[in-house]
Each structure stands twice: as structure tokens, then as C-alpha cells.
mmCIF file of the N, C-alpha and C atoms, coordinates in Angstrom:
data_MODEL
# 
_entry.id   MODEL 
# 
loop_
_atom_site.group_PDB 
_atom_site.id 
_atom_site.type_symbol 
_atom_site.label_atom_id 
_atom_site.label_alt_id 
_atom_site.label_comp_id 
_atom_site.label_asym_id 
_atom_site.label_entity_id 
_atom_site.label_seq_id 
_atom_site.pdbx_PDB_ins_code 
_atom_site.Cartn_x 
_atom_site.Cartn_y 
_atom_site.Cartn_z 
_atom_site.occupancy 
_atom_site.B_iso_or_equiv 
_atom_site.pdbx_formal_charge 
_atom_site.auth_seq_id 
_atom_site.auth_comp_id 
_atom_site.auth_asym_id 
_atom_site.auth_atom_id 
_atom_site.pdbx_PDB_model_num 
ATOM 1   N N  . MET A 1 1  ? 31.764 26.532 30.540 1.00 0.00 ? 1  MET A N  1 
ATOM 2   C CA . MET A 1 1  ? 30.952 27.134 29.495 1.00 0.00 ? 1  MET A CA 1 
ATOM 3   C C  . MET A 1 1  ? 31.744 28.260 28.849 1.00 0.00 ? 1  MET A C  1 
ATOM 4   N N  . ASP A 1 2  ? 31.623 28.341 27.551 1.00 0.00 ? 2  ASP A N  1 
ATOM 5   C CA . ASP A 1 2  ? 32.304 29.358 26.769 1.00 0.00 ? 2  ASP A CA 1 
ATOM 6   C C  . ASP A 1 2  ? 31.665 30.726 27.011 1.00 0.00 ? 2  ASP A C  1 
ATOM 7   N N  . VAL A 1 3  ? 32.471 31.766 26.986 1.00 0.00 ? 3  VAL A N  1 
ATOM 8   C CA . VAL A 1 3  ? 31.968 33.122 27.211 1.00 0.00 ? 3  VAL A CA 1 
ATOM 9   C C  . VAL A 1 3  ? 30.981 33.519 26.115 1.00 0.00 ? 3  VAL A C  1 
ATOM 10  N N  . TYR A 1 4  ? 31.271 33.143 24.878 1.00 0.00 ? 4  TYR A N  1 
ATOM 11  C CA . TYR A 1 4  ? 30.375 33.481 23.764 1.00 0.00 ? 4  TYR A CA 1 
ATOM 12  C C  . TYR A 1 4  ? 29.012 32.806 23.918 1.00 0.00 ? 4  TYR A C  1 
ATOM 13  N N  . ALA A 1 5  ? 29.024 31.570 24.393 1.00 0.00 ? 5  ALA A N  1 
ATOM 14  C CA . ALA A 1 5  ? 27.757 30.867 24.605 1.00 0.00 ? 5  ALA A CA 1 
ATOM 15  C C  . ALA A 1 5  ? 26.946 31.556 25.703 1.00 0.00 ? 5  ALA A C  1 
ATOM 16  N N  . LEU A 1 6  ? 27.606 31.983 26.747 1.00 0.00 ? 6  LEU A N  1 
ATOM 17  C CA . LEU A 1 6  ? 26.914 32.688 27.820 1.00 0.00 ? 6  LEU A CA 1 
ATOM 18  C C  . LEU A 1 6  ? 26.327 34.008 27.310 1.00 0.00 ? 6  LEU A C  1 
ATOM 19  N N  . LEU A 1 7  ? 27.097 34.750 26.534 1.00 0.00 ? 7  LEU A N  1 
ATOM 20  C CA . LEU A 1 7  ? 26.590 35.994 25.956 1.00 0.00 ? 7  LEU A CA 1 
ATOM 21  C C  . LEU A 1 7  ? 25.429 35.726 24.995 1.00 0.00 ? 7  LEU A C  1 
ATOM 22  N N  . GLY A 1 8  ? 25.495 34.628 24.270 1.00 0.00 ? 8  GLY A N  1 
ATOM 23  C CA . GLY A 1 8  ? 24.406 34.254 23.377 1.00 0.00 ? 8  GLY A CA 1 
ATOM 24  C C  . GLY A 1 8  ? 23.129 33.949 24.138 1.00 0.00 ? 8  GLY A C  1 
ATOM 25  N N  . ILE A 1 9  ? 23.256 33.245 25.250 1.00 0.00 ? 9  ILE A N  1 
ATOM 26  C CA . ILE A 1 9  ? 22.093 32.945 26.083 1.00 0.00 ? 9  ILE A CA 1 
ATOM 27  C C  . ILE A 1 9  ? 21.511 34.237 26.657 1.00 0.00 ? 9  ILE A C  1 
ATOM 28  N N  . LEU A 1 10 ? 22.371 35.143 27.086 1.00 0.00 ? 10 LEU A N  1 
ATOM 29  C CA . LEU A 1 10 ? 21.897 36.432 27.595 1.00 0.00 ? 10 LEU A CA 1 
ATOM 30  C C  . LEU A 1 10 ? 21.186 37.237 26.508 1.00 0.00 ? 10 LEU A C  1 
ATOM 31  N N  . ALA A 1 11 ? 21.672 37.133 25.275 1.00 0.00 ? 11 ALA A N  1 
ATOM 32  C CA . ALA A 1 11 ? 21.003 37.812 24.160 1.00 0.00 ? 11 ALA A CA 1 
ATOM 33  C C  . ALA A 1 11 ? 19.612 37.222 23.932 1.00 0.00 ? 11 ALA A C  1 
ATOM 34  N N  . PHE A 1 12 ? 19.468 35.903 24.066 1.00 0.00 ? 12 PHE A N  1 
ATOM 35  C CA . PHE A 1 12 ? 18.149 35.264 23.948 1.00 0.00 ? 12 PHE A CA 1 
ATOM 36  C C  . PHE A 1 12 ? 17.203 35.732 25.050 1.00 0.00 ? 12 PHE A C  1 
ATOM 37  N N  . VAL A 1 13 ? 17.722 35.812 26.271 1.00 0.00 ? 13 VAL A N  1 
ATOM 38  C CA . VAL A 1 13 ? 16.891 36.268 27.396 1.00 0.00 ? 13 VAL A CA 1 
ATOM 39  C C  . VAL A 1 13 ? 16.457 37.710 27.163 1.00 0.00 ? 13 VAL A C  1 
ATOM 40  N N  . TYR A 1 14 ? 17.387 38.546 26.706 1.00 0.00 ? 14 TYR A N  1 
ATOM 41  C CA . TYR A 1 14 ? 17.067 39.941 26.416 1.00 0.00 ? 14 TYR A CA 1 
ATOM 42  C C  . TYR A 1 14 ? 16.001 40.033 25.325 1.00 0.00 ? 14 TYR A C  1 
ATOM 43  N N  . ALA A 1 15 ? 16.145 39.244 24.273 1.00 0.00 ? 15 ALA A N  1 
ATOM 44  C CA . ALA A 1 15 ? 15.165 39.247 23.187 1.00 0.00 ? 15 ALA A CA 1 
ATOM 45  C C  . ALA A 1 15 ? 13.804 38.807 23.702 1.00 0.00 ? 15 ALA A C  1 
ATOM 46  N N  . GLY A 1 16 ? 13.772 37.808 24.551 1.00 0.00 ? 16 GLY A N  1 
ATOM 47  C CA . GLY A 1 16 ? 12.512 37.362 25.121 1.00 0.00 ? 16 GLY A CA 1 
ATOM 48  C C  . GLY A 1 16 ? 11.842 38.451 25.944 1.00 0.00 ? 16 GLY A C  1 
ATOM 49  N N  . MET A 1 17 ? 12.639 39.200 26.697 1.00 0.00 ? 17 MET A N  1 
ATOM 50  C CA . MET A 1 17 ? 12.081 40.296 27.479 1.00 0.00 ? 17 MET A CA 1 
ATOM 51  C C  . MET A 1 17 ? 11.541 41.396 26.571 1.00 0.00 ? 17 MET A C  1 
ATOM 52  N N  . VAL A 1 18 ? 12.268 41.701 25.492 1.00 0.00 ? 18 VAL A N  1 
ATOM 53  C CA . VAL A 1 18 ? 11.802 42.722 24.545 1.00 0.00 ? 18 VAL A CA 1 
ATOM 54  C C  . VAL A 1 18 ? 10.489 42.284 23.908 1.00 0.00 ? 18 VAL A C  1 
ATOM 55  N N  . PHE A 1 19 ? 10.408 41.033 23.476 1.00 0.00 ? 19 PHE A N  1 
ATOM 56  C CA . PHE A 1 19 ? 9.174  40.528 22.863 1.00 0.00 ? 19 PHE A CA 1 
ATOM 57  C C  . PHE A 1 19 ? 8.013  40.567 23.861 1.00 0.00 ? 19 PHE A C  1 
ATOM 58  N N  . PHE A 1 20 ? 8.266  40.153 25.100 1.00 0.00 ? 20 PHE A N  1 
ATOM 59  C CA . PHE A 1 20 ? 7.214  40.128 26.117 1.00 0.00 ? 20 PHE A CA 1 
ATOM 60  C C  . PHE A 1 20 ? 6.711  41.543 26.416 1.00 0.00 ? 20 PHE A C  1 
ATOM 61  N N  . ILE A 1 21 ? 7.636  42.470 26.616 1.00 0.00 ? 21 ILE A N  1 
ATOM 62  C CA . ILE A 1 21 ? 7.245  43.847 26.928 1.00 0.00 ? 21 ILE A CA 1 
ATOM 63  C C  . ILE A 1 21 ? 6.509  44.482 25.759 1.00 0.00 ? 21 ILE A C  1 
ATOM 64  N N  . THR A 1 22 ? 6.937  44.198 24.540 1.00 0.00 ? 22 THR A N  1 
ATOM 65  C CA . THR A 1 22 ? 6.264  44.764 23.376 1.00 0.00 ? 22 THR A CA 1 
ATOM 66  C C  . THR A 1 22 ? 4.875  44.170 23.212 1.00 0.00 ? 22 THR A C  1 
ATOM 67  N N  . TYR A 1 23 ? 4.719  42.893 23.486 1.00 0.00 ? 23 TYR A N  1 
ATOM 68  C CA . TYR A 1 23 ? 3.422  42.244 23.323 1.00 0.00 ? 23 TYR A CA 1 
ATOM 69  C C  . TYR A 1 23 ? 2.436  42.658 24.417 1.00 0.00 ? 23 TYR A C  1 
ATOM 70  N N  . LYS A 1 24 ? 2.894  42.644 25.673 1.00 0.00 ? 24 LYS A N  1 
ATOM 71  C CA . LYS A 1 24 ? 2.011  42.928 26.802 1.00 0.00 ? 24 LYS A CA 1 
ATOM 72  C C  . LYS A 1 24 ? 1.816  44.421 27.052 1.00 0.00 ? 24 LYS A C  1 
ATOM 73  N N  . LYS A 1 25 ? 2.805  45.230 26.719 1.00 0.00 ? 25 LYS A N  1 
ATOM 74  C CA . LYS A 1 25 ? 2.794  46.675 26.943 1.00 0.00 ? 25 LYS A CA 1 
ATOM 75  C C  . LYS A 1 25 ? 2.419  47.050 28.382 1.00 0.00 ? 25 LYS A C  1 
ATOM 76  N N  . PRO A 1 26 ? 3.215  46.638 29.376 1.00 0.00 ? 26 PRO A N  1 
ATOM 77  C CA . PRO A 1 26 ? 2.917  47.029 30.753 1.00 0.00 ? 26 PRO A CA 1 
ATOM 78  C C  . PRO A 1 26 ? 2.971  48.551 30.895 1.00 0.00 ? 26 PRO A C  1 
ATOM 79  N N  . VAL A 1 27 ? 1.995  49.098 31.595 1.00 0.00 ? 27 VAL A N  1 
ATOM 80  C CA . VAL A 1 27 ? 1.831  50.550 31.671 1.00 0.00 ? 27 VAL A CA 1 
ATOM 81  C C  . VAL A 1 27 ? 3.059  51.228 32.272 1.00 0.00 ? 27 VAL A C  1 
ATOM 82  N N  . ASN A 1 28 ? 3.620  50.639 33.322 1.00 0.00 ? 28 ASN A N  1 
ATOM 83  C CA . ASN A 1 28 ? 4.758  51.282 33.979 1.00 0.00 ? 28 ASN A CA 1 
ATOM 84  C C  . ASN A 1 28 ? 6.008  51.316 33.092 1.00 0.00 ? 28 ASN A C  1 
ATOM 85  N N  . ILE A 1 29 ? 6.137  50.417 32.159 1.00 0.00 ? 29 ILE A N  1 
ATOM 86  C CA . ILE A 1 29 ? 7.281  50.422 31.238 1.00 0.00 ? 29 ILE A CA 1 
ATOM 87  C C  . ILE A 1 29 ? 6.937  51.180 29.965 1.00 0.00 ? 29 ILE A C  1 
ATOM 88  N N  . TRP A 1 30 ? 5.745  50.979 29.444 1.00 0.00 ? 30 TRP A N  1 
ATOM 89  C CA . TRP A 1 30 ? 5.357  51.573 28.164 1.00 0.00 ? 30 TRP A CA 1 
ATOM 90  C C  . TRP A 1 30 ? 5.162  53.086 28.281 1.00 0.00 ? 30 TRP A C  1 
ATOM 91  N N  . SER A 1 31 ? 5.082  53.611 29.501 1.00 0.00 ? 31 SER A N  1 
ATOM 92  C CA . SER A 1 31 ? 4.906  55.057 29.670 1.00 0.00 ? 31 SER A CA 1 
ATOM 93  C C  . SER A 1 31 ? 6.224  55.787 29.911 1.00 0.00 ? 31 SER A C  1 
ATOM 94  N N  . ILE A 1 32 ? 7.349  55.111 29.731 1.00 0.00 ? 32 ILE A N  1 
ATOM 95  C CA . ILE A 1 32 ? 8.661  55.736 29.867 1.00 0.00 ? 32 ILE A CA 1 
ATOM 96  C C  . ILE A 1 32 ? 8.824  56.772 28.751 1.00 0.00 ? 32 ILE A C  1 
ATOM 97  N N  . GLY A 1 33 ? 9.497  57.837 29.060 1.00 0.00 ? 33 GLY A N  1 
ATOM 98  C CA . GLY A 1 33 ? 9.647  58.943 28.121 1.00 0.00 ? 33 GLY A CA 1 
ATOM 99  C C  . GLY A 1 33 ? 10.268 58.563 26.784 1.00 0.00 ? 33 GLY A C  1 
ATOM 100 N N  . LYS A 1 34 ? 11.250 57.672 26.804 1.00 0.00 ? 34 LYS A N  1 
ATOM 101 C CA . LYS A 1 34 ? 11.901 57.269 25.552 1.00 0.00 ? 34 LYS A CA 1 
ATOM 102 C C  . LYS A 1 34 ? 10.923 56.535 24.638 1.00 0.00 ? 34 LYS A C  1 
ATOM 103 N N  . ILE A 1 35 ? 10.091 55.701 25.202 1.00 0.00 ? 35 ILE A N  1 
ATOM 104 C CA . ILE A 1 35 ? 9.113  54.975 24.391 1.00 0.00 ? 35 ILE A CA 1 
ATOM 105 C C  . ILE A 1 35 ? 8.062  55.937 23.868 1.00 0.00 ? 35 ILE A C  1 
ATOM 106 N N  . LYS A 1 36 ? 7.661  56.911 24.689 1.00 0.00 ? 36 LYS A N  1 
ATOM 107 C CA . LYS A 1 36 ? 6.713  57.933 24.233 1.00 0.00 ? 36 LYS A CA 1 
ATOM 108 C C  . LYS A 1 36 ? 7.311  58.740 23.079 1.00 0.00 ? 36 LYS A C  1 
ATOM 109 N N  . ALA A 1 37 ? 8.613  59.013 23.138 1.00 0.00 ? 37 ALA A N  1 
ATOM 110 C CA . ALA A 1 37 ? 9.271  59.735 22.052 1.00 0.00 ? 37 ALA A CA 1 
ATOM 111 C C  . ALA A 1 37 ? 9.262  58.899 20.775 1.00 0.00 ? 37 ALA A C  1 
ATOM 112 N N  . PHE A 1 38 ? 9.499  57.592 20.904 1.00 0.00 ? 38 PHE A N  1 
ATOM 113 C CA . PHE A 1 38 ? 9.407  56.705 19.743 1.00 0.00 ? 38 PHE A CA 1 
ATOM 114 C C  . PHE A 1 38 ? 8.012  56.740 19.151 1.00 0.00 ? 38 PHE A C  1 
ATOM 115 N N  . GLU A 1 39 ? 6.990  56.752 20.008 1.00 0.00 ? 39 GLU A N  1 
ATOM 116 C CA . GLU A 1 39 ? 5.611  56.786 19.523 1.00 0.00 ? 39 GLU A CA 1 
ATOM 117 C C  . GLU A 1 39 ? 5.309  58.083 18.785 1.00 0.00 ? 39 GLU A C  1 
ATOM 118 N N  . LYS A 1 40 ? 5.892  59.198 19.231 1.00 0.00 ? 40 LYS A N  1 
ATOM 119 C CA . LYS A 1 40 ? 5.686  60.464 18.534 1.00 0.00 ? 40 LYS A CA 1 
ATOM 120 C C  . LYS A 1 40 ? 6.286  60.426 17.139 1.00 0.00 ? 40 LYS A C  1 
ATOM 121 N N  . VAL A 1 41 ? 7.452  59.823 17.018 1.00 0.00 ? 41 VAL A N  1 
ATOM 122 C CA . VAL A 1 41 ? 8.158  59.796 15.731 1.00 0.00 ? 41 VAL A CA 1 
ATOM 123 C C  . VAL A 1 41 ? 7.613  58.698 14.817 1.00 0.00 ? 41 VAL A C  1 
ATOM 124 N N  . LEU A 1 42 ? 7.444  57.489 15.356 1.00 0.00 ? 42 LEU A N  1 
ATOM 125 C CA . LEU A 1 42 ? 7.095  56.334 14.532 1.00 0.00 ? 42 LEU A CA 1 
ATOM 126 C C  . LEU A 1 42 ? 5.620  55.963 14.569 1.00 0.00 ? 42 LEU A C  1 
ATOM 127 N N  . GLY A 1 43 ? 4.872  56.470 15.527 1.00 0.00 ? 43 GLY A N  1 
ATOM 128 C CA . GLY A 1 43 ? 3.492  56.043 15.721 1.00 0.00 ? 43 GLY A CA 1 
ATOM 129 C C  . GLY A 1 43 ? 3.460  54.788 16.579 1.00 0.00 ? 43 GLY A C  1 
ATOM 130 N N  . LYS A 1 44 ? 2.261  54.364 16.959 1.00 0.00 ? 44 LYS A N  1 
ATOM 131 C CA . LYS A 1 44 ? 2.140  53.193 17.843 1.00 0.00 ? 44 LYS A CA 1 
ATOM 132 C C  . LYS A 1 44 ? 2.585  51.907 17.152 1.00 0.00 ? 44 LYS A C  1 
ATOM 133 N N  . LYS A 1 45 ? 2.090  51.678 15.942 1.00 0.00 ? 45 LYS A N  1 
ATOM 134 C CA . LYS A 1 45 ? 2.470  50.447 15.226 1.00 0.00 ? 45 LYS A CA 1 
ATOM 135 C C  . LYS A 1 45 ? 3.940  50.466 14.840 1.00 0.00 ? 45 LYS A C  1 
ATOM 136 N N  . GLY A 1 46 ? 4.445  51.621 14.438 1.00 0.00 ? 46 GLY A N  1 
ATOM 137 C CA . GLY A 1 46 ? 5.855  51.727 14.084 1.00 0.00 ? 46 GLY A CA 1 
ATOM 138 C C  . GLY A 1 46 ? 6.766  51.424 15.261 1.00 0.00 ? 46 GLY A C  1 
ATOM 139 N N  . THR A 1 47 ? 6.359  51.869 16.452 1.00 0.00 ? 47 THR A N  1 
ATOM 140 C CA . THR A 1 47 ? 7.136  51.585 17.658 1.00 0.00 ? 47 THR A CA 1 
ATOM 141 C C  . THR A 1 47 ? 7.131  50.089 17.961 1.00 0.00 ? 47 THR A C  1 
ATOM 142 N N  . GLU A 1 48 ? 5.969  49.464 17.812 1.00 0.00 ? 48 GLU A N  1 
ATOM 143 C CA . GLU A 1 48 ? 5.902  48.016 18.025 1.00 0.00 ? 48 GLU A CA 1 
ATOM 144 C C  . GLU A 1 48 ? 6.799  47.290 17.039 1.00 0.00 ? 48 GLU A C  1 
ATOM 145 N N  . TYR A 1 49 ? 6.713  47.653 15.759 1.00 0.00 ? 49 TYR A N  1 
ATOM 146 C CA . TYR A 1 49 ? 7.554  47.008 14.754 1.00 0.00 ? 49 TYR A CA 1 
ATOM 147 C C  . TYR A 1 49 ? 9.028  47.231 15.055 1.00 0.00 ? 49 TYR A C  1 
ATOM 148 N N  . PHE A 1 50 ? 9.383  48.430 15.485 1.00 0.00 ? 50 PHE A N  1 
ATOM 149 C CA . PHE A 1 50 ? 10.774 48.720 15.824 1.00 0.00 ? 50 PHE A CA 1 
ATOM 150 C C  . PHE A 1 50 ? 11.276 47.787 16.918 1.00 0.00 ? 50 PHE A C  1 
ATOM 151 N N  . PHE A 1 51 ? 10.488 47.620 17.980 1.00 0.00 ? 51 PHE A N  1 
ATOM 152 C CA . PHE A 1 51 ? 10.926 46.768 19.078 1.00 0.00 ? 51 PHE A CA 1 
ATOM 153 C C  . PHE A 1 51 ? 10.939 45.290 18.684 1.00 0.00 ? 51 PHE A C  1 
ATOM 154 N N  . TYR A 1 52 ? 10.007 44.864 17.837 1.00 0.00 ? 52 TYR A N  1 
ATOM 155 C CA . TYR A 1 52 ? 10.056 43.476 17.363 1.00 0.00 ? 52 TYR A CA 1 
ATOM 156 C C  . TYR A 1 52 ? 11.309 43.231 16.518 1.00 0.00 ? 52 TYR A C  1 
ATOM 157 N N  . VAL A 1 53 ? 11.657 44.185 15.674 1.00 0.00 ? 53 VAL A N  1 
ATOM 158 C CA . VAL A 1 53 ? 12.880 44.048 14.867 1.00 0.00 ? 53 VAL A CA 1 
ATOM 159 C C  . VAL A 1 53 ? 14.109 44.065 15.770 1.00 0.00 ? 53 VAL A C  1 
ATOM 160 N N  . PHE A 1 54 ? 14.094 44.933 16.784 1.00 0.00 ? 54 PHE A N  1 
ATOM 161 C CA . PHE A 1 54 ? 15.196 44.996 17.736 1.00 0.00 ? 54 PHE A CA 1 
ATOM 162 C C  . PHE A 1 54 ? 15.360 43.667 18.471 1.00 0.00 ? 54 PHE A C  1 
ATOM 163 N N  . GLY A 1 55 ? 14.246 43.064 18.878 1.00 0.00 ? 55 GLY A N  1 
ATOM 164 C CA . GLY A 1 55 ? 14.293 41.756 19.522 1.00 0.00 ? 55 GLY A CA 1 
ATOM 165 C C  . GLY A 1 55 ? 14.791 40.672 18.581 1.00 0.00 ? 55 GLY A C  1 
ATOM 166 N N  . LEU A 1 56 ? 14.365 40.751 17.326 1.00 0.00 ? 56 LEU A N  1 
ATOM 167 C CA . LEU A 1 56 ? 14.818 39.780 16.336 1.00 0.00 ? 56 LEU A CA 1 
ATOM 168 C C  . LEU A 1 56 ? 16.319 39.899 16.101 1.00 0.00 ? 56 LEU A C  1 
ATOM 169 N N  . LEU A 1 57 ? 16.828 41.119 16.097 1.00 0.00 ? 57 LEU A N  1 
ATOM 170 C CA . LEU A 1 57 ? 18.279 41.303 15.971 1.00 0.00 ? 57 LEU A CA 1 
ATOM 171 C C  . LEU A 1 57 ? 19.022 40.711 17.165 1.00 0.00 ? 57 LEU A C  1 
ATOM 172 N N  . ALA A 1 58 ? 18.431 40.801 18.347 1.00 0.00 ? 58 ALA A N  1 
ATOM 173 C CA . ALA A 1 58 ? 19.047 40.186 19.529 1.00 0.00 ? 58 ALA A CA 1 
ATOM 174 C C  . ALA A 1 58 ? 19.057 38.666 19.405 1.00 0.00 ? 58 ALA A C  1 
ATOM 175 N N  . VAL A 1 59 ? 18.008 38.089 18.809 1.00 0.00 ? 59 VAL A N  1 
ATOM 176 C CA . VAL A 1 59 ? 17.983 36.643 18.576 1.00 0.00 ? 59 VAL A CA 1 
ATOM 177 C C  . VAL A 1 59 ? 19.081 36.252 17.593 1.00 0.00 ? 59 VAL A C  1 
ATOM 178 N N  . VAL A 1 60 ? 19.218 37.017 16.523 1.00 0.00 ? 60 VAL A N  1 
ATOM 179 C CA . VAL A 1 60 ? 20.267 36.736 15.527 1.00 0.00 ? 60 VAL A CA 1 
ATOM 180 C C  . VAL A 1 60 ? 21.643 36.851 16.172 1.00 0.00 ? 60 VAL A C  1 
ATOM 181 N N  . LEU A 1 61 ? 21.830 37.856 17.004 1.00 0.00 ? 61 LEU A N  1 
ATOM 182 C CA . LEU A 1 61 ? 23.100 38.005 17.722 1.00 0.00 ? 61 LEU A CA 1 
ATOM 183 C C  . LEU A 1 61 ? 23.353 36.804 18.622 1.00 0.00 ? 61 LEU A C  1 
ATOM 184 N N  . GLY A 1 62 ? 22.304 36.341 19.321 1.00 0.00 ? 62 GLY A N  1 
ATOM 185 C CA . GLY A 1 62 ? 22.454 35.180 20.188 1.00 0.00 ? 62 GLY A CA 1 
ATOM 186 C C  . GLY A 1 62 ? 22.837 33.929 19.420 1.00 0.00 ? 62 GLY A C  1 
ATOM 187 N N  . ILE A 1 63 ? 22.203 33.726 18.268 1.00 0.00 ? 63 ILE A N  1 
ATOM 188 C CA . ILE A 1 63 ? 22.538 32.566 17.434 1.00 0.00 ? 63 ILE A CA 1 
ATOM 189 C C  . ILE A 1 63 ? 23.989 32.663 16.969 1.00 0.00 ? 63 ILE A C  1 
ATOM 190 N N  . TRP A 1 64 ? 24.385 33.853 16.536 1.00 0.00 ? 64 TRP A N  1 
ATOM 191 C CA . TRP A 1 64 ? 25.747 34.037 16.058 1.00 0.00 ? 64 TRP A CA 1 
ATOM 192 C C  . TRP A 1 64 ? 26.764 33.782 17.180 1.00 0.00 ? 64 TRP A C  1 
ATOM 193 N N  . LEU A 1 65 ? 26.470 34.285 18.375 1.00 0.00 ? 65 LEU A N  1 
ATOM 194 C CA . LEU A 1 65 ? 27.396 34.091 19.486 1.00 0.00 ? 65 LEU A CA 1 
ATOM 195 C C  . LEU A 1 65 ? 27.490 32.630 19.914 1.00 0.00 ? 65 LEU A C  1 
ATOM 196 N N  . ILE A 1 66 ? 26.372 31.936 19.906 1.00 0.00 ? 66 ILE A N  1 
ATOM 197 C CA . ILE A 1 66 ? 26.401 30.530 20.313 1.00 0.00 ? 66 ILE A CA 1 
ATOM 198 C C  . ILE A 1 66 ? 27.115 29.667 19.276 1.00 0.00 ? 66 ILE A C  1 
ATOM 199 N N  . SER A 1 67 ? 26.958 30.004 18.019 1.00 0.00 ? 67 SER A N  1 
ATOM 200 C CA . SER A 1 67 ? 27.585 29.198 16.964 1.00 0.00 ? 67 SER A CA 1 
ATOM 201 C C  . SER A 1 67 ? 29.059 29.515 16.791 1.00 0.00 ? 67 SER A C  1 
ATOM 202 N N  . LYS A 1 68 ? 29.548 30.541 17.453 1.00 0.00 ? 68 LYS A N  1 
ATOM 203 C CA . LYS A 1 68 ? 30.936 30.938 17.307 1.00 0.00 ? 68 LYS A CA 1 
ATOM 204 C C  . LYS A 1 68 ? 31.868 30.003 18.042 1.00 0.00 ? 68 LYS A C  1 
# 
């Protein structure tokens, strides 16, 4: 297996975890100080949108790495 393909698959797994955590909002993860700081600056919906965009960028990175 190519190294780029492996990194692409890892990017997909990471994106899936970001989407899952953003959707479910587990209390033990969502109460981390960094996420609370994001909520202070961006608000609750802004923080969700930020993480969805971040996950989408990871998907795009995964596609790019696999197609390389």
C-alpha cells in the first residue's frame, strides 16, 4: 500500500471522528477548555460550523492524498 493512500485513509478516519464528536457532543470531550474557548469566541453554532468545516477539509485532504 502506498504511503499517501494510507495517510488519506487516516484523514478519512479523522474526519469521521470529527463529524461524530461534533454531532453527538459527548460531555467529556465537549467540555474541554479549548472547545469552551471556541464557544466563547464563535458561539455554539459557530463552533459546530467550524468543526464541520474542519472535518470537511480533512475529507478533501484524504481525497487528494488517495488520488495522488
